[in-house]
C-alpha positions in Angstrom: 20.6 20.0 -18.8 22.5 17.1 -17.5 23.7 16.5 -14.0 27.2 17.8 -14.4 26.0 21.0 -16.1 23.5 21.6 -13.3 26.3 21.1 -10.8 28.6 23.6 -12.6 25.8 26.1 -12.8 25.1 25.8 -9.0 28.9 26.2 -8.3 29.0 29.3 -10.5 26.1 30.8 -8.7 27.7 30.1 -5.3 31.0 31.6 -6.6 29.1 34.7 -7.6 27.6 35.1 -4.2 30.9 34.5 -2.5 32.7 37.0 -4.8 30.1 39.6 -4.2 30.3 39.1 -0.4 34.1 39.3 -0.4 33.9 42.5 -2.5 31.4 44.1 -0.1 33.3 43.1 3.0 36.9 43.5 2.1 37.1 45.4 -1.2 37.3 44.6 -4.8 39.8 42.1 -6.2 40.3 42.1 -10.0 41.6 38.6 -10.1 38.7 37.2 -8.2 36.2 38.8 -10.6 38.4 37.7 -13.6 38.3 34.1 -12.2 34.5 34.3 -11.8 34.1 35.5 -15.4 36.2 32.6 -16.7 34.0 30.2 -14.7 30.8 31.9 -16.1 32.1 31.5 -19.7 33.0 27.9 -19.1 29.5 27.2 -17.6 27.8 28.9 -20.6 30.0 26.8 -23.0 29.2 23.6 -21.1 25.4 24.4 -21.2 25.6 25.2 -25.0 27.5 21.9 -25.7 25.0 20.0 -23.6 22.0 21.4 -25.4 23.4 20.5 -28.8 23.7 16.8 -28.1 20.6 14.8 -28.9 18.8 13.2 -26.0 18.7 9.8 -27.6 20.1 8.2 -30.7 18.1 8.4 -33.9 16.2 5.3 -35.0 16.7 3.9 -38.4 13.5 3.7 -40.5 12.2 0.2 -41.1 13.5 -1.2 -44.3 14.1 -4.4 -46.1 16.5 -7.0 -44.7 19.9 -7.3 -46.4 22.0 -4.8 -48.2 20.8 -2.7 -51.1 21.4 -4.2 -54.5 21.5 -7.8 -53.3 18.9 -10.4 -54.1 17.6 -12.9 -51.7 16.9 -16.5 -52.7 
């Protein structure tokens, strides 16, 4: 995971703790839980997109100089 993805995951975890604390102390709020679920889905999507990108560009295999089909003097 990259830095921004880790940050988003940490913020999502903190939002879960705060939402749970709010619910225990003051009662349930449907919009608060809905917002948390949106944040969770966005975090999962970000992690999935981050894991599908290659870590480094692929290297080209060593080959002959020049373009194919051309002759060198």
